[in-house]
N, C-alpha and C positions, 0 to 999 in steps of 0.2 A: 504494498501500501503505499503510494507516495505523498509527500506531505509539502504542503505549501510553506513558504517562508514567512506567512503572515498568521499570527495567532494572538491569543490574548489569555490570560490565567490568573485567578486571584484566590489567597487562601488565608484564613486568620484562624488560631487557636492560643489557648492560652492553659497556664497552669496555677498552682499557687503562688508562684512568685511573679510570671511574666504573662504578658499579652503579645504576640507577633503577628504581622500581616506581611505578605508577600503579594507585590503585585508584577506582572511580567507581560511584557507587549512587545512585538517585533515587526520588523519589515524586512524586504529582501535584502542580500548583501553577499558580496562574492565568498567571503569566509566569515567563520564565527567571531563576531564583536561583542562582548559582553560589558553592559556598563552597569554598573551596581550601586545604588545609592543606598547609604544606611547610615545609623547613627555610629560615631567614633568608636563606643565600646565594642563594636562588632570587627573592627579593623583587623582583629588577629584572627579571625574566622574566614576572611576573604578569600584565602586559598583554597580551604575545604568546599566553600560556597560554588567556587569556579570549577573545581572539580567535579563537583556532584550534578551541575548542570550541564557541564561539558561531556557528561557520560552518556546522555541521550537527545543533546542540540548539536547538531553539526555545522550548520550554516545560519547566517542570518544576522542582521544588528537588533541585537535584544537589551531591552531596557529592563532592569531590576530594581524595584524600590521595595527596601523593607523597613519597617518600623517597630520598634520596640519598647514597651511600656512596662515599668516597674510597678508592680501591684502592691508591693509590700507597703504597710501603712508607716513605717518610718525606717528609710533606709540611711539616715543622718544620725549619728552620736556625737554627744559634748564630750569633749577629752578635758581634762584638768590637768594641769601641768605643774605638780608642786616642786619641782625642782626650781623652775624659772620664778615661781611666785615666791619661793624662800629668798633668791637671789634677789629680787625686787626690795622685799622686807630688810633685807640685811643691809642692803645700800642706801635705804632710806633711814634707817636708824643710824645709821655712821654717819650720812648727812647731819641728822637731827644733833649728834653729839659735835662734829666739827664746827657747826655754824650756831650752836646753842639756840636751835629750832624747837618749838612745841611738838613733841611727839602726838599727831593726831591721826595716824594712820588708823583705816578701818578697812572690813573687809569689802565694801562698796568700792573704797578707791582703789584697793589691790587688784580687785578683780577685773578694771578697765585697762590694765596694763597689756600690750600686745603678748599674744602667746599664751597667756595665764590659762584661758579658754580657747580653745579652737572647734571646727566641727570635721568629723571625720566619715565619710561617704562608704558606705557598705560596698565593697567590690562584689562584682557578680563572679560567680564560677561559671568558667567559658564553658565545660564540659555540660552543665546543666544547661545553659543558654544554646548549646548546640544541638542538644537533645530534642527539645521544642523546634529550634529553627529548621532542623534538618525533616521534621514530618511537615512543618509548614510548606517548605521548598518542594519536597516529593508532592504534596497536593495541589499547589500552584502549579508544578510542571505537569502534572497529569493532564490539568483543565487545560494548559497551554498546547500541550501535543495532541491531545483530541481536537483543539480547533483547528490544528495544524493540519490535522488528518482529514477532517470534514472539508475543510477547503482544497485539499489536497485531491479530493475525491471528485470535487467539482470540475478541477483542473484536468483531471486525467478523462472524465467523460467529454469535455470540450476538447481537449486534444485529440480523441480517437476521433470524435466528429471532421476533425479538422484532417486528419489523416485519411478517412474515407474520401474527402473530397480531394486531397490530393491524388490519389490512387485513380480516382474516376477521370481527372484530368490528363495523368500519365495513359491512362488507358487511350483515351479520346487521341492523344497526339501519337501515340504507338501505332492506332488504326489508320490514322490518316496520312502518315509519313510516307509509305509505301506510293498512296495514290498522288501524293505530290510529285515523286519523281516520274512517275507514269504521265501526268499531266504536263509536265516539263518536256518530256520526251516527245510527244504529240506534240506540242506546242514548237519546240525546235524542228521537227518535221515539216510541219504545216509551213512555218516562215522561211525554210530553206526552200522547198519547193515552190513557193510564192515568188523567191528570188530568181531562182534557175529556171523556172516556167517549166519548159520540156525536158531539161538537162538530169541527167540520170544523178540519183543524190547517192552520196558517198556513205553508206551504212556505218563502216567503219570510224569514219569521222564525227558522225552522229553518236555513236556507242562511247566514243573517247570523250565528248563532251559532256554527254548525260552522266558519263561515270566521275569527271571533275564536279560536276553541278552536285551529285548524290553523295561524294564525299565533303562537299562544304557543308550542305545542310544536313548530313545522317547525324541524328541524336540517340542512336540505339544505345551507345555506351552510356551517356548520360542519362537516359532511363530506367537502364537496366540499374545503375548505380542507386537511381532514386527509389527503386522499388526496394532495394537492399537496405536503405535507409529508413525507409519505413516500415520494414517489418522488424527492423532493430529497435525502433522507437517503439512499436506496440511491445515488442518484449521488455524494453526496461520498464515500460510504464505498469507491469505485473510485478515488478520487482519489490523486494521489501527495503532495499539498501538504499542510501542516498544517492541519487541518480540525476540530479540537477545538472552539474559540471558536465556528464556525459552527454546529456541531450543538448546541453550548450553547443558541444564540439558538432554533434550529429545537424545539429540546425544549421551550423556555419556551412557543413558540406551541402546538405539541401538547397540551401541558399546559393551556392557557388553554381549547382549542378542546373538549377533553375534560371540562372543568369544565362548559362551557356546555350542553354535550349532558347530561350529568347532571343539571343544575338543571332543565332543560327537560323531562327525562322526566315521563311521566306512567302508564307503564305498568311493572310489575314487572320484567316480561321484558327490557324494554329498561333498565330501571334496572340490571338485573344486568350487562349488557353493558357498561354504559358505567361500571360499576364497575370490571370487568375490563380496560376502556379505559384508564382512568385509571391502574390500577396499572401495567399494561405501560408507560406512559410515563415514571411514577416511576422504573421499572428502568430505561428507557434513559436518563435522565436522569443515575442514579448511574454506569452505565457510561461515558458519555460525559464525566464529571468527569476521566476518566482518559485520555484521549484527547490526543495531543499537538496 
């Protein structure tokens, strides 16, 4: 089953301590480009996040948004530094003795000095956060891949329909090409007879001219290769692996063959079909750009 490179997924989970949400969306890109936005406290987990997502996503520009909420009632503690308070007190008493000042030191005054009291934030356990984050990532990635798969199925059906149209155009050109050469031979004979009137027509010369013309307009090789490319594309569309790059290469080859057929065409009827063929190939190339 092929996948589109367009997808979206979102998940949210919580435990006794944290609530985590993950949102993912993507567009097409030649390679995998993961852009992750998350709180700074999760930076140490970035490598794990990339490895987890990279295991199932192969191509596309993927934007990942992660939010983390600490549900603990109080995750900040007040810390009393008795050593610093004692040093302040000793120096204040020394100042009182040195300058003959009244010792009016009280607790409220001492508590205002820097670093006597400080706030200490509880640090989160990375493994505890990762256990929950990984579950949320897998849930969001699952929805994301489902969306890509659904879009990929639409792409597959559309591409198969376009391949059918290409095959019909190839059949038409294959059928009409021999008649084109025969018509040229007859036209050449009529023209020569008109010019020579009653003189004998050199059949060998006619055959030589027709052979030269046939070689000039012959597209048998191009038609055979196009049929092969169409068959290869059909097989690839039934593959479970990432086929975007492979199909992109095949589409380039199909475009080359259709261009050659159009350039060799010497018939309005065949030219019209060759233009339709080239237009269909261009549409296929556009669709393939969005396949993983």
